[in-house]
KEKE-3310 file (N, C-alpha, C; in steps of 0.2 Angstrom, whole numbers, plus 5000, padded with zeros to 4 digits):
npx = (5004:5010:5019:5011:5003:5014:5020:5008:5009:5018:5031:5048:5049:5055:5050:5056:5064:5069:5076:5083:5079:5087:5095:5106:5105:5093:5095:5102:5093:5085:5093:5093:5080:5078:5087:5093:5103:5117:5115:5124:5130:5118:5116:5128:5125:5113:5118:5127:5118:5112:5124:5124:5111:5110:5121:5118:5105:5098:5108:5111:5097:5095:5105:5100:5089:5078:5065:5067:5058:5059:5055:5058:5075:5089:5085:5075:5083:5090:5081:5076:5088:5093:5083:5077:5087:5097:5109:5119:5112:5119:5132:5125:5122:5135:5142:5134:5137:5151:5150:5140:5143:5137:5123:5107:5090:5079:5067:5058:5045:5038:5028:5017:5010:4999:5004:4993:4985:4994:4999:4987:4985:4998:4997:4986:4992:5000:5014:5023:5038:5052:5056)
npy = (4994:5006:5008:5009:5021:5030:5030:5035:5047:5052:5049:5043:5026:5010:4993:4981:4965:4954:4939:4941:4950:4953:4944:4936:4936:4930:4917:4913:4915:4903:4892:4895:4895:4881:4871:4863:4872:4875:4887:4899:4897:4900:4914:4918:4917:4925:4937:4937:4937:4950:4959:4958:4962:4975:4981:4980:4984:4993:5003:5009:5013:5023:5033:5037:5044:5038:5032:5017:5003:4991:4974:4966:4968:4973:4973:4964:4953:4952:4949:4937:4928:4930:4928:4916:4908:4910:4918:4932:4948:4959:4954:4952:4965:4971:4963:4967:4980:4979:4974:4982:4994:5010:5009:5009:5007:5021:5021:5007:4996:4986:4972:4966:4951:4939:4922:4913:4920:4923:4912:4905:4915:4915:4903:4903:4910:4901:4901:4895:4893:4894:4907)
npz = (5000:5004:4994:4982:4987:4986:4973:4967:4970:4963:4966:4964:4966:4972:4975:4984:4989:5003:5007:4993:4978:4968:4954:4960:4973:4974:4970:4980:4990:4987:4991:5005:5009:5005:5010:5023:5036:5045:5059:5058:5044:5038:5040:5036:5022:5021:5023:5012:5001:5004:5002:4988:4985:4991:4984:4970:4967:4978:4982:4969:4965:4977:4974:4962:4966:4971:4981:4993:4996:5006:5009:5022:5030:5038:5052:5052:5051:5061:5071:5068:5066:5079:5089:5085:5081:5090:5088:5092:5093:5093:5087:5073:5069:5069:5059:5048:5047:5044:5031:5025:5027:5031:5029:5033:5037:5035:5041:5049:5050:5062:5061:5072:5075:5081:5081:5078:5070:5060:5054:5046:5038:5030:5025:5016:5007:5000:5007:5014:5018:5027:5029)
capx = (5000:5015:5023:5005:5003:5020:5019:5001:5011:5023:5038:5051:5049:5055:5048:5060:5062:5075:5082:5082:5079:5092:5094:5110:5102:5086:5097:5104:5086:5083:5097:5092:5073:5076:5091:5094:5109:5119:5113:5129:5130:5112:5118:5132:5122:5108:5122:5130:5113:5111:5129:5122:5105:5112:5126:5117:5099:5097:5112:5109:5091:5095:5109:5096:5083:5072:5064:5067:5054:5062:5051:5064:5082:5093:5081:5071:5088:5092:5076:5076:5093:5094:5078:5076:5094:5102:5115:5117:5110:5125:5135:5122:5124:5142:5142:5131:5141:5157:5149:5136:5144:5132:5117:5103:5084:5077:5062:5058:5040:5038:5021:5017:5004:4999:5005:4987:4983:4998:5000:4982:4986:5003:4996:4982:4996:5005:5018:5025:5043:5055:5057)
capy = (5000:5012:5009:5012:5028:5035:5030:5039:5055:5053:5049:5038:5021:5003:4989:4974:4960:4950:4937:4943:4958:4953:4938:4931:4935:4926:4910:4912:4913:4897:4888:4897:4892:4874:4868:4863:4874:4878:4894:4904:4896:4903:4920:4920:4917:4930:4943:4939:4940:4957:4962:4959:4967:4981:4984:4979:4986:4997:5008:5013:5017:5028:5037:5039:5047:5033:5029:5011:4999:4983:4969:4963:4970:4970:4972:4956:4948:4952:4946:4931:4925:4932:4925:4909:4904:4911:4921:4938:4955:4964:4952:4952:4972:4971:4960:4971:4986:4977:4972:4986:5001:5015:5009:5008:5010:5027:5018:5001:4994:4979:4970:4962:4948:4932:4916:4910:4924:4925:4906:4904:4920:4912:4897:4904:4912:4895:4904:4890:4893:4896:4914)
capz = (5000:5004:4987:4978:4988:4985:4966:4965:4972:4958:4970:4962:4972:4971:4980:4983:4996:5006:5004:4986:4975:4962:4952:4963:4979:4973:4969:4988:4994:4986:4996:5012:5009:5004:5014:5031:5037:5052:5059:5055:5038:5035:5042:5030:5016:5021:5022:5006:4997:5005:4999:4981:4983:4991:4979:4963:4966:4982:4981:4963:4965:4980:4970:4956:4969:4973:4988:4992:5001:5006:5012:5027:5029:5044:5058:5052:5051:5069:5076:5067:5068:5087:5092:5082:5080:5095:5086:5096:5087:5092:5081:5067:5067:5068:5053:5042:5047:5041:5024:5021:5030:5036:5025:5038:5035:5038:5044:5050:5052:5065:5062:5078:5075:5084:5076:5077:5064:5054:5050:5041:5031:5026:5022:5011:5001:4999:5009:5020:5018:5035:5029)
cpx = (5004:5017:5017:5004:5008:5021:5014:5004:5017:5032:5041:5052:5050:5053:5052:5060:5070:5072:5081:5083:5082:5093:5100:5107:5096:5088:5100:5098:5084:5087:5094:5084:5073:5081:5091:5101:5111:5116:5118:5130:5123:5113:5123:5129:5117:5113:5126:5125:5111:5115:5127:5116:5107:5117:5123:5109:5098:5101:5110:5103:5091:5099:5105:5090:5077:5072:5064:5064:5056:5058:5057:5070:5084:5090:5077:5077:5090:5087:5075:5082:5094:5088:5077:5082:5099:5109:5113:5116:5116:5130:5133:5123:5130:5145:5140:5135:5148:5155:5145:5138:5139:5125:5111:5095:5081:5071:5061:5050:5040:5031:5021:5011:5004:5000:4998:4982:4988:4999:4994:4982:4992:5001:4990:4985:5001:5012:5021:5032:5046:5055:5049)
cpy = (5006:5012:5011:5019:5032:5035:5035:5046:5056:5053:5042:5032:5014:5000:4983:4970:4957:4943:4938:4948:4958:4945:4933:4931:4930:4918:4908:4910:4906:4892:4889:4893:4883:4869:4868:4866:4875:4886:4899:4903:4901:4911:4923:4922:4923:4937:4944:4940:4947:4961:4963:4962:4973:4985:4984:4982:4993:5003:5012:5016:5023:5033:5041:5043:5044:5033:5020:5007:4992:4979:4964:4967:4969:4969:4965:4951:4946:4949:4939:4926:4926:4928:4918:4905:4906:4913:4928:4944:4958:4961:4952:4960:4973:4969:4964:4977:4984:4976:4977:4993:5004:5013:5006:5010:5016:5026:5011:4999:4987:4978:4964:4958:4941:4927:4913:4913:4924:4918:4904:4909:4918:4907:4898:4908:4908:4898:4901:4890:4895:4904:4918)
cpz = (5000:4997:4982:4980:4986:4976:4964:4966:4968:4961:4966:4968:4968:4977:4978:4990:4997:5009:4996:4984:4968:4960:4957:4970:4979:4973:4977:4991:4993:4990:5003:5013:5010:5007:5022:5032:5043:5052:5057:5047:5034:5036:5037:5023:5014:5020:5016:5000:4997:5002:4992:4981:4985:4985:4971:4962:4971:4982:4974:4963:4970:4977:4965:4959:4971:4980:4987:4998:5000:5011:5016:5025:5036:5051:5058:5054:5058:5073:5075:5069:5076:5090:5091:5083:5084:5094:5089:5092:5088:5086:5074:5065:5066:5060:5047:5042:5043:5033:5021:5023:5033:5034:5030:5036:5038:5043:5045:5053:5055:5065:5067:5077:5077:5079:5074:5071:5059:5050:5044:5035:5028:5022:5016:5004:4998:5000:5014:5021:5025:5035:5031)
residu = (MET:LEU:PHE:ASP:TYR:LEU:GLU:SER:ARG:ASN:ILE:LYS:VAL:VAL:LEU:THR:ARG:GLU:ILE:GLY:GLY:VAL:ASN:THR:ALA:GLU:ALA:ILE:ARG:ASN:ILE:VAL:VAL:ASN:GLN:GLU:LEU:LEU:PRO:MET:SER:GLU:LEU:MET:LEU:VAL:MET:ALA:ALA:ARG:PHE:GLU:HIS:VAL:ASN:LYS:LEU:ILE:LEU:PRO:LYS:LEU:GLN:ASP:GLY:TYR:TRP:VAL:ILE:CYS:ASP:ARG:PHE:ILE:ASP:SER:THR:ALA:CYS:TYR:GLN:TRP:LEU:VAL:GLN:ASP:ILE:GLY:ALA:GLU:ARG:ILE:TYR:GLN:LEU:HIS:GLN:GLN:LEU:ILE:SER:ASN:LEU:LEU:PRO:ASP:LEU:THR:PHE:PHE:ILE:ASP:ILE:GLU:PRO:THR:LYS:ALA:LEU:PRO:ARG:ALA:LEU:SER:ARG:ASN:ASP:THR:ASN:LYS:ILE)
# end
């Protein structure tokens, strides 16, 4: 809805996602979604995909004056890896800083929804992967 609103106001905007956004990152997404990985291996792949995504799409669009809306980014990685896989949030943000420098979102929306409501919505979209 935000993308549609901004676009209706003639604001240059791009909608993208993580893990993914560019071909190489989508290939990495396929591995992360379909393989059983050790938590640190998964994090390294997510960060590799983000590096590709940021350098091939996000930064060029920002430099061209676009607003970039990204479905998931560093904050969701920190929440997932930290809470689900017990990798410290500080370690995740440090790795992001080393790879991506100072690129952080201007605004992050956290959608807090009960699992009993979220799961049926995901299943109705055939969206049952671990992401």
